[in-house]
C-alpha positions in Angstrom: 114.4 67.0 92.0 114.6 67.6 95.7 117.7 69.8 95.2 115.6 72.3 93.2 113.0 72.8 95.8 114.4 76.3 96.5 113.3 77.4 93.0 109.6 76.8 93.7 107.0 79.6 93.9 105.1 79.9 97.2 102.0 78.6 95.5 103.7 75.5 94.1 105.5 74.8 97.4 102.2 75.1 99.3 100.5 72.7 96.9 103.5 70.2 97.1 103.6 70.4 100.9 99.9 69.7 101.2 100.1 66.8 98.7 103.0 65.3 100.6 105.4 65.5 97.7 108.1 66.8 100.1 108.3 68.2 103.6 108.9 71.7 105.0 112.1 70.3 106.4 113.3 69.2 103.0 112.3 72.5 101.4 114.1 74.4 104.2 117.3 72.4 103.8 117.3 73.1 100.0 117.2 76.8 100.8 119.8 76.6 103.6 122.1 74.9 101.1 121.5 77.6 98.5 122.2 80.3 101.1 125.5 78.7 102.2 126.6 78.6 98.6 125.8 82.2 97.8 128.3 84.1 100.0 129.5 86.1 96.9 126.1 87.9 96.8 126.3 89.1 100.4 122.5 88.9 100.7 122.1 87.1 104.0 124.0 88.7 106.9 122.6 86.9 109.9 122.0 83.2 109.5 119.4 81.4 111.6 119.5 77.7 110.5 118.5 76.4 114.0 115.4 78.6 114.0 114.6 77.6 110.4 114.8 73.9 111.2 112.6 74.2 114.3 110.0 76.2 112.4 110.1 73.7 109.5 109.5 70.8 111.9 106.6 72.7 113.5 105.2 73.4 110.0 105.5 69.7 109.1 103.5 68.8 112.2 100.8 71.4 111.3 100.6 70.2 107.7 100.3 66.6 108.9 97.5 67.6 111.2 95.6 69.3 108.3 95.9 72.8 109.8 98.1 74.5 107.3 97.6 78.2 106.2 99.1 79.0 102.8 102.4 80.3 104.1 103.0 77.2 106.3 106.4 75.7 105.8 107.5 78.5 103.3 111.2 79.5 103.8 111.7 83.3 103.8 114.4 85.9 104.2 113.7 88.8 106.6 115.0 92.2 105.9 117.3 93.4 108.7 114.9 96.3 109.4 112.4 93.9 111.0 113.0 93.2 114.7 113.2 89.5 115.3 113.3 88.2 118.8 116.7 87.2 120.0 118.2 87.6 116.5 120.5 90.5 115.6 118.4 93.3 114.0 120.8 96.1 113.0 119.1 97.9 110.1 122.5 97.4 108.5 124.0 100.1 110.8 127.1 99.9 113.0 125.2 101.9 115.6 123.0 98.9 116.3 125.8 96.4 116.5 125.0 93.7 119.1 121.3 94.7 119.4 119.0 91.7 119.8 115.4 92.6 120.3 113.4 91.1 123.1 110.3 91.2 120.9 109.1 90.3 117.4 107.8 92.8 114.8 104.1 92.4 114.1 104.7 91.5 110.4 107.2 88.7 111.2 105.0 87.5 114.1 102.0 87.3 111.6 104.2 85.3 109.2 105.5 82.9 111.9 101.9 82.5 113.2 101.0 81.4 109.6 103.8 78.8 109.8 106.5 80.6 107.7 110.2 79.7 108.2 113.0 82.3 108.7 116.3 81.4 107.1 118.0 84.5 108.3 118.2 88.3 108.1 118.9 90.1 104.8 121.3 92.9 103.9 120.0 96.4 103.1 121.0 100.0 102.9 121.7 101.5 106.3 118.4 102.5 108.0 116.8 101.9 104.5 118.6 105.0 103.2 119.8 104.3 99.7 118.9 103.1 96.2 121.8 100.7 95.5 122.6 98.8 98.7 126.0 100.4 99.0 125.4 102.1 102.4 125.3 98.9 104.5 127.7 98.3 107.4 127.8 94.7 106.0 129.1 95.8 102.6 127.4 95.8 99.2 124.9 93.3 98.0 125.6 92.0 94.5 122.9 91.6 91.9 122.8 88.0 90.7 122.3 89.3 87.1 125.2 90.3 84.9 125.4 92.2 81.6 126.0 89.5 79.0 129.6 88.3 79.4 130.7 91.3 81.4 131.7 90.3 85.0 131.2 93.7 86.6 129.1 93.6 89.8 125.8 95.3 89.5 123.6 96.9 92.1 120.5 94.9 93.2 118.8 98.3 94.0 117.9 99.5 97.4 117.1 99.7 100.2 115.7 96.1 100.0 118.7 94.9 97.9 119.4 91.8 100.0 115.7 90.8 99.7 115.7 91.3 96.0 119.0 89.4 95.4 118.0 86.5 97.6 114.7 85.9 95.9 116.1 86.4 92.4 119.0 83.9 93.2 116.6 81.3 94.6 118.0 81.5 98.1 114.5 81.8 99.6 111.0 81.5 98.2 110.2 85.1 99.1 111.4 87.9 101.4 110.0 90.8 103.4 110.9 94.3 102.2 110.1 97.8 103.2 109.3 100.7 100.9 109.7 104.4 102.0 110.3 105.9 98.5 110.5 102.8 96.2 112.7 100.5 98.3 110.6 97.4 97.4 109.7 98.3 93.8 113.0 99.6 92.5 115.1 96.6 93.6 112.4 94.2 92.4 112.6 95.8 89.0 116.4 95.6 89.0 116.4 91.8 89.6 113.4 90.7 87.7 111.0 89.8 90.5 107.7 91.2 91.8 107.6 93.7 94.6 104.4 95.1 96.2 104.2 98.2 98.4 100.7 98.1 100.1 98.6 101.1 101.0 100.0 103.0 104.0 98.5 101.4 107.1 97.8 98.0 105.5 100.8 96.3 107.2 101.7 97.2 110.8 104.9 99.2 111.3 105.3 98.0 114.9 108.8 96.5 115.4 110.2 97.7 112.1 113.1 100.1 112.6 111.7 103.5 111.6 113.2 105.6 108.8 110.3 108.0 107.9 107.2 107.1 109.8 104.6 108.7 107.5 106.1 106.9 104.4 107.4 103.5 105.5 105.4 100.4 104.6 106.3 96.7 104.6 105.5 94.5 101.7 106.3 91.1 100.0 109.1 90.5 97.5 108.3 87.4 95.5 108.8 85.4 92.3 105.4 86.3 90.9 102.1 88.2 91.5 100.3 85.2 92.9 103.0 84.7 95.5 102.7 88.5 96.4 98.9 88.0 97.0 99.5 85.0 99.2 102.2 86.5 101.3 100.5 89.9 101.7 97.5 88.1 103.1 99.7 86.7 105.8 101.6 89.9 106.5 98.9 92.4 107.0 96.0 93.0 109.4 95.0 95.5 112.0 97.5 96.0 114.9 96.4 98.0 117.9 100.2 98.5 118.7 100.5 100.7 115.6 98.4 103.9 115.6 98.6 104.1 111.8 97.4 100.6 111.2 94.1 100.5 109.5 91.2 98.6 111.1 90.0 97.0 107.9 89.3 93.4 107.0 92.0 91.6 105.0 90.5 90.4 101.7 91.5 87.1 100.1 94.0 88.6 97.7 94.7 85.4 95.9 91.0 84.8 95.2 90.9 88.1 93.3 93.4 86.9 90.7 91.0 86.2 87.8 93.2 87.9 85.2 90.1 89.5 83.8 90.6 93.3 83.4 87.9 93.9 80.7 86.3 97.3 81.3 89.1 98.5 83.6 90.6 102.0 82.9 94.4 102.4 83.0 95.9 105.8 83.2 99.2 106.8 81.5 100.5 109.9 83.3 102.1 112.4 80.8 104.3 113.9 83.6 106.3 110.6 83.9 107.7 111.0 80.4 111.2 112.2 81.4 113.8 113.9 79.3 116.6 111.5 78.5 114.6 108.4 79.4 116.3 105.4 77.8 114.6 104.1 74.6 114.3 100.6 76.2 112.2 102.0 79.1 110.0 104.1 76.7 109.4 100.9 74.6 108.7 98.8 77.6 106.1 101.3 78.9 104.4 101.5 75.5 104.4 97.6 75.2 102.9 97.4 78.7 100.0 99.7 77.7 99.4 97.6 74.6 99.3 94.4 76.7 96.7 95.8 79.0 94.7 97.2 76.0 94.8 93.7 74.4 93.5 92.2 77.7 90.4 94.5 77.4 91.4 97.5 79.5 90.8 101.1 78.3 94.0 103.1 78.2 93.7 106.9 78.8 96.2 109.7 79.1 96.1 111.4 82.5 97.8 114.3 84.2 99.4 114.3 87.6 100.5 118.0 87.5 102.5 118.1 90.8 104.7 115.1 89.9 107.7 117.4 89.3 107.7 118.5 92.9 107.6 114.9 94.3 111.3 114.3 94.6 112.1 117.6 96.3 109.2 117.2 98.7 110.2 113.6 99.5 113.8 114.6 100.2 112.6 117.2 102.7 109.9 115.1 104.5 111.9 111.8 104.6 115.1 113.2 106.1 113.1 115.4 108.6 111.3 112.3 109.9 114.6 110.4 109.9 116.4 113.0 111.9 113.8 112.8 114.6 113.5 108.9 114.5 117.3 108.4 114.6 117.7 110.8 117.6 117.2 107.7 119.8 120.5 106.1 118.7 122.9 107.9 121.1 124.8 105.1 122.9 122.7 105.3 126.1 120.5 102.2 126.1 121.3 99.9 123.3 123.7 99.3 120.3 127.1 100.8 119.9 128.7 103.2 122.5 131.9 105.0 121.6 134.9 104.8 123.9 135.2 108.0 125.8 138.3 110.0 126.9 138.9 111.1 130.4 136.6 114.1 131.2 134.2 113.4 128.3 130.6 114.2 129.2 127.2 113.1 127.8 127.5 115.5 124.9 130.8 113.9 123.8 129.3 110.5 124.2 126.4 111.4 121.8 128.7 113.0 119.3 131.3 110.3 119.2 128.8 107.4 119.2 126.8 108.9 116.3 129.9 109.9 114.3 131.2 106.3 114.6 127.9 104.5 114.3 126.2 106.3 111.4 127.4 106.0 107.8 127.9 108.9 105.4 124.4 108.7 103.8 122.6 108.5 107.1 124.7 111.4 108.5 123.8 113.4 105.3 120.1 112.8 105.7 120.0 113.5 109.5 121.7 116.8 108.9 119.3 117.8 106.1 116.4 116.7 108.2 117.5 118.6 111.3 118.1 121.7 109.1 114.7 121.7 107.5 113.1 121.2 111.0 115.1 124.0 112.6 113.3 127.2 113.8 114.3 129.4 110.8 113.5 126.9 108.1 110.5 124.9 109.3 108.0 126.8 107.4 110.2 127.5 104.3 111.0 123.8 103.8 109.1 121.2 106.0 105.7 122.8 106.0 105.9 123.7 102.3 106.8 120.1 101.5 103.8 118.9 103.5 101.5 121.1 101.5 103.0 119.9 98.2 102.5 116.3 99.5 98.8 117.1 99.9 98.6 118.4 96.3 100.3 115.3 95.0 97.7 113.1 96.9 94.9 115.3 95.4 96.2 114.7 91.9 95.8 111.0 92.4 92.4 111.4 94.2 91.0 113.3 91.2 92.3 110.8 88.7 90.7 107.9 90.6 87.5 110.0 91.0 87.3 110.2 87.2 87.1 106.5 87.0 90.8 105.4 86.5 91.3 102.0 88.1 95.1 101.8 88.0 98.1 103.9 86.6 100.9 102.4 84.5 104.4 103.8 84.7 108.0 102.6 84.4 109.4 101.2 87.7 112.9 102.7 87.3 114.6 105.1 85.0 117.2 102.5 84.0 118.3 98.9 84.4 120.6 98.0 87.2 123.8 100.0 87.2 127.3 99.0 88.2 128.2 99.1 91.9 130.5 102.0 92.6 129.5 103.9 89.4 127.6 106.5 91.4 130.4 106.9 94.1 131.7 110.2 92.9 128.3 111.5 91.5 126.3 114.2 93.2 124.0 112.4 95.7 121.0 113.9 93.8 121.9 111.6 90.9 121.3 108.6 93.1 118.0 110.1 94.4 116.7 110.3 90.8 116.4 106.5 91.0 113.2 107.1 93.0 111.6 109.4 90.4 108.8 107.0 89.5 108.2 105.6 92.9 108.2 108.4 95.6 104.8 109.8 94.6 103.2 106.5 95.7 104.6 106.8 99.2 103.8 110.5 99.5 100.1 109.7 98.6 100.0 106.5 100.7 98.9 104.4 97.7 99.6 100.8 96.8 102.1 100.2 94.0 103.6 97.0 92.4 106.6 96.4 90.2 106.2 93.6 87.7 109.2 92.3 85.6 108.2 92.9 81.9 111.3 92.6 79.7 115.1 92.7 79.3 117.2 95.5 78.0 119.9 95.1 75.2 122.4 93.8 77.8 120.0 91.1 79.0 119.1 92.9 82.3 115.6 92.9 83.7 113.3 95.9 83.4 110.1 96.4 85.4 106.8 98.2 85.0 104.9 99.8 87.9 101.1 99.8 88.5 99.7 102.2 91.0 96.3 101.4 92.5 93.5 103.0 94.5 93.9 103.2 98.3 93.1 99.8 99.9 92.6 98.4 96.4 95.4 95.8 96.6 93.1 93.0 95.4 92.2 94.9 92.2 95.8 96.1 91.7 97.1 92.5 92.1 94.6 91.3 89.5 95.7 94.0 87.0 99.3 93.1 87.7 98.5 89.4 87.2 97.0 90.2 83.8 100.2 92.2 82.9 102.5 89.5 84.1 100.7 86.9 82.0 100.9 89.0 78.9 104.6 89.9 79.5 105.5 86.3 80.1 108.7 87.2 81.8 110.5 83.9 82.7 114.2 84.9 82.5 116.5 84.0 85.4 120.1 85.1 86.1 122.8 82.7 84.9 124.5 81.3 88.0 128.0 82.6 88.5 128.2 82.9 92.3 
């Protein structure tokens, strides 16, 4: 049915477009209709139907001429953190209200050069700071999944909550996300989709609004592992405009998906066994190990001894980098500027603009970051956290040197929780959502979340695989094997 085109995978849509079963224009219209009918999810915050229709028409011409890369004609949602030329790019912050960049981020340019179609910009946590998509100036994103017959709104995770919800609800075929401490993998696990955080430096950061420059990495959020492989291939590549972009060839990630992992060694880190971990997560993890063993992999226990210091180190380094990156938002050149009283000077303009423009979580992190970088505390906090980060990376290096090919862990410590349920909690409670994911960013490694089961309330749960640096092709193949064994096909029941 033409009306169900928005439910296709990238791979199926690519094959259908090339076979002439439907056009990119028809595919795009199906997605635009789905987006219009999903206001209750609050996933799309800037709609670009005119751009989408132009790009779809251009894609149809390319397909007709026989010049069609894999992403040609594929409708995507773009996280509001990516600068898109002439289209609002606010990072979900009031301080960037009215900002329309004059340039295109490298990742979106790469996707558009490959023929992809932009349906619009997606909601997220403000400046990517959050694990529940409740810090956005646009309001909360709602997870398309619900607990059985309970109608309470659940979080889609964060910060890429809009991306996760849009893909899970079939509003777009895939979406871009960014991951600083788990912001692709945690929301992907909460909504039952696949989320890949590549090796640091694999995708250019140019034109992505910076949160923590040594941790941020863009990646694909897709229906399945094959789609992640296809989309990553279009997103990444060396970019001279980004000094941290790796000058390495881009492998054919899709071609690596044989599903054969015989002889591979998968490590199970004992430090990830947390006190109070829900039984459903424990069981899922054990089942995942069994699936990989059944597929011919060798499962070994490993130790990553510095894991317990990862969260504290992350929540020193990330806010420190944020405090320096966010210093540029001061009302001088772009975005919001506060109304000033008679006699106010430049200091008052900075203070009032930043007080009005930044939300509570961003203010909290900027203050923490400025504190840990201040003269008396730089060595005690920031430098110590950097040393811990090095030790965490060495833990992974030594495990990989001993022959481990990938590491299996849970993706999140729980299923999706209710929106508002953390409102009165200590902020540290929210930060614990990143407990399984932050180590990957601190070490610059690739990680992928794959949906692997449902909890007792019928909510999705994900497993995480962590790979060797630059080993995305091998990691995707292991994830492909896990996905096939898990056979996760569940979709949220439509209520929106």
